[in-house]
DSSP file (Angstrom, degrees, kcal/mol; ACC not computed):
  #  RESIDUE AA STRUCTURE BP1 BP2  ACC     N-H-->O    O-->H-N    N-H-->O    O-->H-N    TCO  KAPPA ALPHA  PHI   PSI    X-CA   Y-CA   Z-CA
    1    1 A X              0   0    0      0, 0.0     2,-0.2     0, 0.0     0, 0.0   0.000 360.0 360.0 360.0 133.4    0.0    0.0    0.0
    2    2 A X        -     0   0    0      1,-0.1     2,-0.3     0, 0.0     0, 0.0  -0.568 360.0-128.2 -87.1 145.3    1.4    3.4   -1.0
    3    3 A X        -     0   0    0     -2,-0.2     2,-0.3     1,-0.0    -1,-0.1  -0.678  18.5-131.7 -89.0 144.5    1.7    6.1    1.5
    4    4 A X        -     0   0    0     -2,-0.3     2,-0.2     1,-0.0     3,-0.0  -0.750  18.7-120.3 -92.4 143.2    0.2    9.5    0.7
    5    5 A X        -     0   0    0     -2,-0.3     2,-0.2     1,-0.1     3,-0.0  -0.579  34.5-106.9 -78.6 146.2    2.1   12.6    1.3
    6    6 A X        -     0   0    0     -2,-0.2     2,-0.1     1,-0.1    -1,-0.1  -0.461  37.4-113.1 -67.1 138.2    0.6   15.0    3.7
    7    7 A X        -     0   0    0     -2,-0.2    -1,-0.1     1,-0.1     3,-0.1  -0.456  35.7-102.6 -76.2 150.2   -0.9   18.0    1.9
    8    8 A X        -     0   0    0      1,-0.1    -1,-0.1    -2,-0.1     3,-0.1  -0.251  47.1 -90.8 -67.8 158.2    0.8   21.3    2.7
    9    9 A X        -     0   0    0      1,-0.1    -1,-0.1    -3,-0.1     2,-0.1  -0.349  49.8 -93.0 -67.4 152.6   -1.0   23.6    5.1
   10   10 A X        -     0   0    0      1,-0.1     2,-0.1    -3,-0.1    -1,-0.1  -0.375  42.7-111.3 -62.1 132.9   -3.4   26.1    3.7
   11   11 A X        -     0   0    0     -2,-0.1    -1,-0.1    -3,-0.1     3,-0.1  -0.486  35.3-112.7 -70.0 141.0   -1.9   29.5    3.0
   12   12 A X        -     0   0    0     -2,-0.1    -1,-0.1     1,-0.1     3,-0.1  -0.340  39.5 -91.7 -70.1 155.8   -3.2   32.2    5.2
   13   13 A X        -     0   0    0      1,-0.1     2,-0.3    -2,-0.0    -1,-0.1  -0.333  46.7-103.2 -67.8 148.6   -5.4   34.9    3.7
   14   14 A X        -     0   0    0      1,-0.1    -1,-0.1    -3,-0.1     5,-0.0  -0.582  41.5-111.6 -78.9 135.9   -3.4   38.0    2.5
   15   15 A X     >  -     0   0    0     -2,-0.3     4,-1.3     1,-0.1     3,-0.4  -0.266  16.6-123.4 -67.0 152.4   -3.8   40.8    5.0
   16   16 A X  H  > S+     0   0    0      1,-0.2     4,-2.3     2,-0.2     5,-0.2   0.859 111.0  60.5 -66.4 -34.8   -5.9   43.9    3.8
   17   17 A X  H  > S+     0   0    0      1,-0.2     4,-2.4     2,-0.2    -1,-0.2   0.877 103.5  51.3 -64.5 -34.4   -2.8   46.2    4.5
   18   18 A X  H  > S+     0   0    0     -3,-0.4     4,-1.8     2,-0.2    -1,-0.2   0.883 108.2  50.4 -68.3 -37.7   -0.8   44.3    2.0
   19   19 A X  H  X S+     0   0    0     -4,-1.3     4,-2.4     2,-0.2    -2,-0.2   0.897 111.1  50.1 -64.8 -44.7   -3.5   44.6   -0.7
   20   20 A X  H  X S+     0   0    0     -4,-2.3     4,-2.8     1,-0.2    -2,-0.2   0.923 110.4  49.3 -62.5 -46.4   -3.6   48.4    0.0
   21   21 A X  H  X S+     0   0    0     -4,-2.4     4,-2.2     1,-0.2    -1,-0.2   0.865 110.8  49.7 -60.5 -37.4    0.2   48.7   -0.3
   22   22 A X  H  X S+     0   0    0     -4,-1.8     4,-2.4     2,-0.2    -1,-0.2   0.902 110.1  50.0 -68.6 -42.5    0.2   46.8   -3.5
   23   23 A X  H  X S+     0   0    0     -4,-2.4     4,-2.6     2,-0.2    -2,-0.2   0.943 111.1  50.4 -64.8 -46.7   -2.6   49.1   -5.0
   24   24 A X  H  X S+     0   0    0     -4,-2.8     4,-2.8     1,-0.2    -2,-0.2   0.945 111.8  47.1 -54.2 -50.1   -0.6   52.2   -4.0
   25   25 A X  H  X S+     0   0    0     -4,-2.2     4,-2.5     1,-0.2    -1,-0.2   0.890 112.0  49.9 -60.6 -42.5    2.5   50.9   -5.6
   26   26 A X  H  X S+     0   0    0     -4,-2.4     4,-2.8     2,-0.2     5,-0.2   0.923 111.9  48.7 -61.3 -46.1    0.6   49.9   -8.8
   27   27 A X  H  X S+     0   0    0     -4,-2.6     4,-2.4     2,-0.2    -2,-0.2   0.954 113.0  46.9 -61.5 -51.3   -1.0   53.5   -8.9
   28   28 A X  H  X S+     0   0    0     -4,-2.8     4,-2.6     1,-0.2     5,-0.2   0.931 113.2  49.3 -58.2 -46.7    2.4   55.2   -8.5
   29   29 A X  H  X S+     0   0    0     -4,-2.5     4,-2.4     1,-0.2    -1,-0.2   0.940 112.6  46.4 -54.8 -51.3    4.0   53.0  -11.1
   30   30 A X  H  X S+     0   0    0     -4,-2.8     4,-2.6     1,-0.2    -1,-0.2   0.859 111.9  53.8 -64.6 -34.5    1.2   53.6  -13.7
   31   31 A X  H  X S+     0   0    0     -4,-2.4     4,-2.7    -5,-0.2    -1,-0.2   0.936 110.2  44.1 -65.8 -46.9    1.4   57.4  -12.9
   32   32 A X  H  X S+     0   0    0     -4,-2.6     4,-2.3     1,-0.2    -2,-0.2   0.904 115.0  48.6 -67.4 -38.1    5.0   57.6  -13.6
   33   33 A X  H  X S+     0   0    0     -4,-2.4     4,-2.1    -5,-0.2    -1,-0.2   0.891 112.2  50.3 -62.5 -44.1    4.7   55.5  -16.7
   34   34 A X  H  X S+     0   0    0     -4,-2.6     4,-2.6     2,-0.2    -2,-0.2   0.904 112.1  47.1 -66.3 -43.1    1.7   57.7  -17.9
   35   35 A X  H  X S+     0   0    0     -4,-2.7     4,-2.6     1,-0.2     5,-0.2   0.942 111.1  50.3 -65.6 -42.1    3.6   61.0  -17.3
   36   36 A X  H  X S+     0   0    0     -4,-2.3     4,-1.8     1,-0.2    -2,-0.2   0.888 112.4  47.5 -64.5 -38.7    6.7   59.8  -19.1
   37   37 A X  H  X S+     0   0    0     -4,-2.1     4,-1.6     2,-0.2    -1,-0.2   0.913 113.0  48.6 -65.9 -42.6    4.7   58.7  -22.1
   38   38 A X  H  X S+     0   0    0     -4,-2.6     4,-1.1     1,-0.2     3,-0.3   0.923 112.7  47.8 -61.9 -42.9    2.8   62.0  -22.2
   39   39 A X  H  < S+     0   0    0     -4,-2.6     3,-0.2     1,-0.2    -1,-0.2   0.858 110.2  53.2 -68.4 -34.2    6.1   64.0  -21.9
   40   40 A X  H  < S+     0   0    0     -4,-1.8    -1,-0.2    -5,-0.2    -2,-0.2   0.816 112.0  44.1 -74.4 -28.6    7.6   61.8  -24.7
   41   41 A X  H  < S+     0   0    0     -4,-1.6    -1,-0.2    -3,-0.3    -2,-0.2   0.548  89.1 107.9 -94.2  -9.5    4.6   62.5  -27.2
   42   42 A X  S  < S-     0   0    0     -4,-1.1     2,-0.9    -3,-0.2     3,-0.0  -0.269  96.4 -73.1 -63.6 163.9    4.5   66.2  -26.4
   43   43 A X    >   +     0   0    0      1,-0.2     3,-0.8     2,-0.1    32,-0.2  -0.379  52.3 178.6 -64.9  97.5    5.8   68.4  -29.3
   44   44 A X  T 3  S+     0   0    0     -2,-0.9    -1,-0.2     1,-0.2    -2,-0.1   0.617  74.4  64.3 -77.0 -10.5    9.5   67.9  -29.1
   45   45 A X  T 3  S+     0   0    0      2,-0.1    -1,-0.2    31,-0.0     2,-0.1   0.620  73.4 110.2 -90.4  -7.8   10.1   70.2  -32.1
   46   46 A X  S <  S-     0   0    0     -3,-0.8     3,-0.1     1,-0.1    30,-0.1  -0.418  71.3-124.0 -61.3 135.7    8.8   73.3  -30.3
   47   47 A X        -     0   0    0      1,-0.1    29,-0.3    -2,-0.1    28,-0.1  -0.303  38.0 -78.1 -74.8 167.5   11.7   75.7  -29.6
   48   48 A X        -     0   0    0     29,-0.2     2,-0.8    27,-0.1    -1,-0.1  -0.369  37.2-143.1 -62.3 142.3   12.5   76.9  -26.2
   49   49 A X        -     0   0    0     27,-0.2    24,-2.8    -3,-0.1     2,-0.3  -0.795  31.1-176.4-110.9  91.1   10.1   79.7  -25.0
   50   50 A X  E     +A   72   0A   0     -2,-0.8     2,-0.3    22,-0.2    22,-0.2  -0.613  15.4 174.8 -98.1 142.7   12.5   82.0  -23.0
   51   51 A X  E     -A   71   0A   0     20,-2.4    20,-3.1    -2,-0.3     2,-0.4  -0.986  12.1-156.0-138.9 149.6   11.8   85.1  -21.1
   52   52 A X  E     +A   70   0A   0     -2,-0.3     2,-0.3    75,-0.3    18,-0.2  -0.930  10.9 177.6-125.4 149.7   14.1   87.1  -18.9
   53   53 A X  E     -A   69   0A   0     16,-2.0    16,-2.7    -2,-0.4     2,-0.4  -0.995  21.1-132.2-146.7 153.3   13.6   89.5  -16.0
   54   54 A X  E     -A   68   0A   0     -2,-0.3    14,-0.2    14,-0.2     2,-0.2  -0.820  17.9-154.2-102.7 143.8   15.7   91.6  -13.6
   55   55 A X        -     0   0    0     12,-3.2    12,-0.1    -2,-0.4     0, 0.0  -0.571  43.8 -56.8-105.9 177.5   15.3   91.6   -9.9
   56   56 A X        -     0   0    0     -2,-0.2    11,-0.5    10,-0.1    -1,-0.1  -0.272  56.9-125.4 -60.6 132.7   16.2   94.4   -7.4
   57   57 A X        -     0   0    0      9,-0.2     2,-0.3    -3,-0.1     9,-0.2  -0.427  19.8-159.6 -76.6 153.8   19.9   95.4   -7.4
   58   58 A X  E     -B   65   0A   0      7,-2.1     7,-2.7    -2,-0.1     2,-0.2  -0.985  26.6-106.7-132.5 143.4   22.0   95.3   -4.3
   59   59 A X  E     +B   64   0A   0     -2,-0.3     5,-0.2     5,-0.2     2,-0.2  -0.486  44.4 170.7 -72.1 139.5   25.3   97.3   -3.9
   60   60 A X        -     0   0    0      3,-3.5     3,-0.3    -2,-0.2    -1,-0.0  -0.739  49.6 -88.5-134.6-176.7   28.5   95.3   -4.0
   61   61 A X  S    S+     0   0    0      1,-0.2     3,-0.1    -2,-0.2    -2,-0.0   0.819 125.9  38.6 -69.6 -28.2   32.2   95.9   -4.1
   62   62 A X  S    S-     0   0    0      1,-0.2     2,-0.3    54,-0.0    -1,-0.2   0.549 129.6 -75.6 -96.5  -8.8   32.3   96.0   -8.0
   63   63 A X  S    S-     0   0    0     -3,-0.3    -3,-3.5    -5,-0.1     2,-0.7  -0.996  81.4 -19.4 149.2-148.3   29.0   97.9   -8.4
   64   64 A X  E     -BC  59 116A   0     52,-3.4    52,-2.4    -2,-0.3     2,-0.6  -0.880  58.1-144.5-105.3 114.1   25.4   97.1   -8.2
   65   65 A X  E     -BC  58 115A   0     -7,-2.7    -7,-2.1    -2,-0.7     2,-0.6  -0.671  16.0-168.9 -83.1 118.8   24.7   93.5   -8.5
   66   66 A X  E     - C   0 114A   0     48,-3.3    48,-2.1    -2,-0.6     2,-0.2  -0.940  15.4-139.1-117.7 113.7   21.4   92.9  -10.5
   67   67 A X  E     - C   0 113A   0     -2,-0.6   -12,-3.2   -11,-0.5     2,-0.4  -0.527  16.0-157.5 -75.4 141.8   20.1   89.3  -10.4
   68   68 A X  E     -AC  54 112A   0     44,-2.0    44,-2.1   -14,-0.2     2,-0.5  -0.956   3.6-160.7-120.1 136.5   18.6   88.1  -13.7
   69   69 A X  E     -AC  53 111A   0    -16,-2.7   -16,-2.0    -2,-0.4     2,-0.5  -0.979   1.3-164.2-123.7 124.9   16.2   85.2  -13.9
   70   70 A X  E     -AC  52 110A   0     40,-2.7    40,-2.4    -2,-0.5     2,-0.3  -0.938  11.0-166.8-109.8 125.5   15.7   83.3  -17.3
   71   71 A X  E     -AC  51 109A   0    -20,-3.1   -20,-2.4    -2,-0.5     2,-0.5  -0.891  10.6-154.1-118.2 146.1   12.5   81.2  -17.5
   72   72 A X  E     -A   50   0A   0     36,-2.8    35,-0.5    -2,-0.3    36,-0.4  -0.962   9.1-176.5-122.8 111.5   11.7   78.6  -20.1
   73   73 A X        +     0   0    0    -24,-2.8     2,-0.2    -2,-0.5   -23,-0.1   0.539  63.1  72.0 -86.5  -4.7    8.0   77.9  -20.7
   74   74 A X  S    S-     0   0    0      2,-0.2    33,-2.2   -25,-0.2    34,-0.2  -0.492  86.8-116.2-103.5 177.3    8.4   75.0  -23.2
   75   75 A X  S    S+     0   0    0     31,-0.2    31,-0.4   -32,-0.2     2,-0.2   0.562  87.3  97.3 -88.5  -9.5    9.6   71.4  -22.7
   76   76 A X  S    S-     0   0    0    -29,-0.3    31,-0.2    29,-0.1   -27,-0.2  -0.588  71.9-132.1 -84.3 145.5   12.7   72.0  -24.9
   77   77 A X        -     0   0    0     -2,-0.2     2,-0.4    29,-0.1    58,-0.3  -0.510  15.5-150.7 -90.6 160.3   15.9   72.9  -23.2
   78   78 A X  E     -D  104   0B   0     26,-2.4    26,-2.6    -2,-0.2     2,-0.3  -0.990   6.7-161.9-130.2 141.0   18.2   75.7  -24.2
   79   79 A X  E     +DE 103 133B   0     54,-3.2    54,-2.9    -2,-0.4    24,-0.3  -0.825  68.1  14.1-117.9 160.7   21.9   76.1  -23.9
   80   80 A X  E    S-     0   0B   0     22,-1.8     2,-0.4    -2,-0.3    22,-0.2   0.917  76.6-169.8  48.1  51.8   24.3   79.1  -24.0
   81   81 A X  E     -D  101   0B   0     20,-2.9    20,-3.1    -3,-0.2     2,-0.5  -0.615   9.4-147.3 -78.8 125.8   21.4   81.6  -23.6
   82   82 A X  E     -DE 100 131B   0     49,-3.1    48,-3.1    -2,-0.4    49,-1.0  -0.815  15.5-170.6 -97.4 132.1   22.7   85.1  -24.2
   83   83 A X  E     -DE  99 129B   0     16,-2.9    16,-2.4    -2,-0.5     2,-0.5  -0.967   9.9-158.0-124.9 137.3   21.0   87.9  -22.2
   84   84 A X  E     -DE  98 128B   0     44,-2.6    44,-2.7    -2,-0.4     2,-0.5  -0.971   7.9-168.6-115.8 131.4   21.4   91.7  -22.7
   85   85 A X  E     -DE  97 127B   0     12,-3.1    12,-2.9    -2,-0.5     2,-0.4  -0.983   4.8-168.8-119.7 122.7   20.6   94.0  -19.8
   86   86 A X  E     -DE  96 126B   0     40,-3.0    40,-2.3    -2,-0.5     2,-0.6  -0.927  12.9-150.3-118.6 136.1   20.4   97.7  -20.4
   87   87 A X  E     -DE  95 125B   0      8,-2.9     7,-3.5    -2,-0.4     8,-1.4  -0.926  15.2-165.5-101.8 123.0   20.2  100.4  -17.8
   88   88 A X  E     -DE  93 124B   0     36,-3.0    36,-2.7    -2,-0.6     2,-0.5  -0.964   6.3-176.0-112.2 124.2   18.3  103.4  -19.1
   89   89 A X  E >  S-D   92   0B   0      3,-2.3     3,-1.6    -2,-0.5    34,-0.2  -0.982  74.9  -3.3-118.2 125.4   18.6  106.7  -17.1
   90   90 A X  T 3  S-     0   0    0     -2,-0.5    -1,-0.1    32,-0.4     3,-0.1   0.779 130.4 -59.9  63.2  27.0   16.6  109.7  -18.2
   91   91 A X  T 3  S+     0   0    0      1,-0.3     2,-0.3    -3,-0.1    -1,-0.3   0.389 118.3 104.1  82.0  -1.9   15.3  107.7  -21.1
   92   92 A X  E <  S-D   89   0B   0     -3,-1.6    -3,-2.3     0, 0.0     2,-0.3  -0.853  81.7-101.7-112.0 147.3   18.8  107.2  -22.6
   93   93 A X  E     +D   88   0B   0     -2,-0.3    -5,-0.3    -5,-0.3     3,-0.1  -0.543  41.3 172.9 -64.4 125.2   20.9  104.0  -22.5
   94   94 A X  E     +     0   0B   0     -7,-3.5     2,-0.3     1,-0.4    -6,-0.2   0.824  61.8   0.6-102.3 -46.7   23.4  104.4  -19.7
   95   95 A X  E     -D   87   0B   0     -8,-1.4    -8,-2.9     2,-0.0     2,-0.4  -0.991  57.7-156.7-142.6 148.2   25.1  101.0  -19.5
   96   96 A X  E     -D   86   0B   0     -2,-0.3     2,-0.3   -10,-0.2   -10,-0.2  -0.994  14.2-178.1-126.1 136.2   24.7   97.7  -21.3
   97   97 A X  E     -D   85   0B   0    -12,-2.9   -12,-3.1    -2,-0.4     2,-0.4  -0.966  11.5-149.1-132.1 150.4   25.7   94.4  -19.8
   98   98 A X  E     -D   84   0B   0     -2,-0.3     2,-0.3   -14,-0.2   -14,-0.2  -0.924  11.0-177.0-120.9 145.6   25.7   90.8  -21.1
   99   99 A X  E     -D   83   0B   0    -16,-2.4   -16,-2.9    -2,-0.4     2,-0.4  -0.965  12.1-151.5-134.3 155.1   25.3   87.5  -19.4
  100  100 A X  E     -D   82   0B   0     -2,-0.3     2,-0.6   -18,-0.2   -18,-0.2  -0.993   4.1-158.0-126.2 130.5   25.4   83.9  -20.6
  101  101 A X  E     -D   81   0B   0    -20,-3.1   -20,-2.9    -2,-0.4     3,-0.1  -0.937   8.3-152.3-111.8 121.1   23.4   81.1  -19.0
  102  102 A X  E    S+     0   0B   0     -2,-0.6   -22,-1.8   -22,-0.2     2,-0.3   0.803  75.4   7.9 -60.6 -34.4   24.9   77.7  -19.8
  103  103 A X  E     -D   79   0B   0    -24,-0.3     2,-0.4   -23,-0.1   -24,-0.2  -0.969  50.8-174.8-158.4 131.4   21.7   75.7  -19.5
  104  104 A X  E     -D   78   0B   0    -26,-2.6   -26,-2.4    -2,-0.3     6,-0.1  -0.960  29.1-140.1-127.9 111.1   17.9   76.5  -19.0
  105  105 A X    >   -     0   0    0     -2,-0.4     3,-1.6     4,-0.3   -33,-0.2  -0.204  29.3 -88.6 -71.4 157.8   15.9   73.3  -18.6
  106  106 A X  T 3  S+     0   0    0    -31,-0.4   -31,-0.2     1,-0.3    -1,-0.1  -0.441 114.3   7.3 -62.5 137.4   12.5   72.8  -20.1
  107  107 A X  T 3  S+     0   0    0    -33,-2.2    -1,-0.3   -35,-0.5     2,-0.2   0.826 122.4  86.9  63.7  30.2    9.7   74.1  -17.8
  108  108 A X    <   -     0   0    0     -3,-1.6   -36,-2.8   -36,-0.4     2,-0.3  -0.649  65.7-124.4-141.9-161.4   12.4   75.6  -15.5
  109  109 A X  E     -C   71   0A   0    -38,-0.2     2,-0.3    -2,-0.2    -4,-0.3  -0.956   4.9-148.9-149.5 166.6   14.5   78.6  -14.9
  110  110 A X  E     -C   70   0A   0    -40,-2.4   -40,-2.7    -2,-0.3     2,-0.3  -0.991  14.4-148.6-139.5 147.7   18.2   79.6  -14.4
  111  111 A X  E     +C   69   0A   0     -2,-0.3     2,-0.2   -42,-0.2   -42,-0.2  -0.892  31.3 132.3-123.6 149.1   19.5   82.5  -12.3
  112  112 A X  E     -C   68   0A   0    -44,-2.1   -44,-2.0    -2,-0.3     2,-0.3  -0.755  32.4-134.5-162.7-156.8   22.6   84.7  -12.8
  113  113 A X  E     -C   67   0A   0    -46,-0.3     2,-0.3    -2,-0.2   -46,-0.2  -0.993   5.8-137.1-170.9 169.7   23.3   88.3  -12.7
  114  114 A X  E     -C   66   0A   0    -48,-2.1   -48,-3.3    -2,-0.3     2,-0.5  -0.933  20.1-134.9-132.7 153.8   24.9   91.4  -14.2
  115  115 A X  E     -C   65   0A   0     -2,-0.3     2,-0.3   -50,-0.2   -50,-0.2  -0.967  17.5-167.5-119.2 124.8   26.9   94.2  -12.4
  116  116 A X  E     -C   64   0A   0    -52,-2.4   -52,-3.4    -2,-0.5     4,-0.1  -0.817  19.4-146.7-102.4 143.2   26.2   98.0  -13.3
  117  117 A X  S    S+     0   0    0     -2,-0.3     2,-0.3   -54,-0.2    -1,-0.1   0.811  85.2  62.7 -75.8 -29.8   28.4  100.7  -12.2
  118  118 A X  S    S-     0   0    0    -54,-0.1     2,-0.4     1,-0.1   -54,-0.2  -0.631 102.1 -96.2 -90.0 153.2   25.5  103.1  -11.8
  119  119 A X    >   -     0   0    0     -2,-0.3     3,-1.6     1,-0.2     4,-0.1  -0.568  27.5-151.7 -67.4 117.9   22.7  102.6   -9.3
  120  120 A X  G >  S+     0   0    0     -2,-0.4     3,-1.4     1,-0.3    -1,-0.2   0.678  90.5  74.5 -67.7 -15.5   19.8  100.9  -11.3
  121  121 A X  G 3  S+     0   0    0      1,-0.3    -1,-0.3     3,-0.1    -2,-0.1   0.657  88.3  61.9 -71.4 -12.9   17.3  102.5   -8.9
  122  122 A X  G <  S+     0   0    0     -3,-1.6   -32,-0.4     2,-0.0    -1,-0.3   0.476 119.2   6.8 -84.9  -6.3   18.0  105.8  -10.7
  123  123 A X  S <  S-     0   0    0     -3,-1.4     2,-0.4   -34,-0.2   -34,-0.2  -0.535  87.5 -76.5-146.7-147.7   16.7  104.4  -14.0
  124  124 A X  E     -E   88   0B   0    -36,-2.7   -36,-3.0    -2,-0.2     2,-0.6  -0.993  29.4-144.6-135.0 133.3   15.0  101.5  -15.6
  125  125 A X  E     -E   87   0B   0     -2,-0.4     2,-0.4   -38,-0.2   -38,-0.2  -0.882  11.5-168.2-106.8 124.3   16.5   98.1  -16.6
  126  126 A X  E     -E   86   0B   0    -40,-2.3   -40,-3.0    -2,-0.6     2,-0.4  -0.873   5.4-163.3-105.4 142.6   15.4   96.3  -19.8
  127  127 A X  E     +E   85   0B   0     -2,-0.4     2,-0.3   -42,-0.2   -75,-0.3  -0.988   9.1 179.5-127.3 127.7   16.4   92.6  -20.3
  128  128 A X  E     -E   84   0B   0    -44,-2.7   -44,-2.6    -2,-0.4     2,-0.6  -0.942  29.7-126.4-125.9 147.5   16.3   90.8  -23.6
  129  129 A X  E     -E   83   0B   0     -2,-0.3   -46,-0.2   -46,-0.2     3,-0.1  -0.817  24.6-176.4 -86.6 126.6   17.2   87.3  -24.7
  130  130 A X  E     -     0   0B   0    -48,-3.1     2,-0.3    -2,-0.6   -47,-0.2   0.783  55.2 -45.1 -99.8 -29.1   19.6   87.7  -27.6
  131  131 A X  E     -E   82   0B   0    -49,-1.0   -49,-3.1     2,-0.0    -1,-0.3  -0.981  45.8-153.8 179.8 178.7   19.9   84.0  -28.6
  132  132 A X  E     -     0   0B   0     -2,-0.3     2,-0.3   -51,-0.2   -52,-0.2  -0.963  14.7-129.1-158.7 167.5   20.5   80.3  -27.5
  133  133 A X  E     -E   79   0B   0    -54,-2.9   -54,-3.2    -2,-0.3     2,-0.3  -0.933  28.2-108.2-125.5 150.4   21.8   77.1  -28.8
  134  134 A X              0   0    0     -2,-0.3   -56,-0.1   -56,-0.2   -87,-0.0  -0.590 360.0 360.0 -76.1 133.5   20.3   73.6  -28.9
  135  135 A X              0   0    0    -58,-0.3    -1,-0.1    -2,-0.3   -57,-0.1   0.522 360.0 360.0 -71.7 360.0   22.0   71.4  -26.3
């Protein structure tokens, strides 16, 4: 007569907390994959949409340090962004400064600055993007 092997014990039921953790993990994974796919099919041919602005100047040893912020509203990145900052006093250009930003990420910003010899509070600063390169 052949002996029968004993059957393995029944597996315990999976706890509810384990199901909740698995569901949260699956939702996070699907969310990351969905966002990556959406970003991949967005228009990659659109050029960077750059804008620049000057913030309040502070006196320094070399002159008046004026922070410049370059923002990029598109998904495309920009490299070697050239910025021209002009200080106009009495309606006339008084000083012109240039700054180069090595990298401005898509949907991001880069910060830098220029230094004027004259106090920018006495006039008005205009900031323009002169050009950029594709990274």
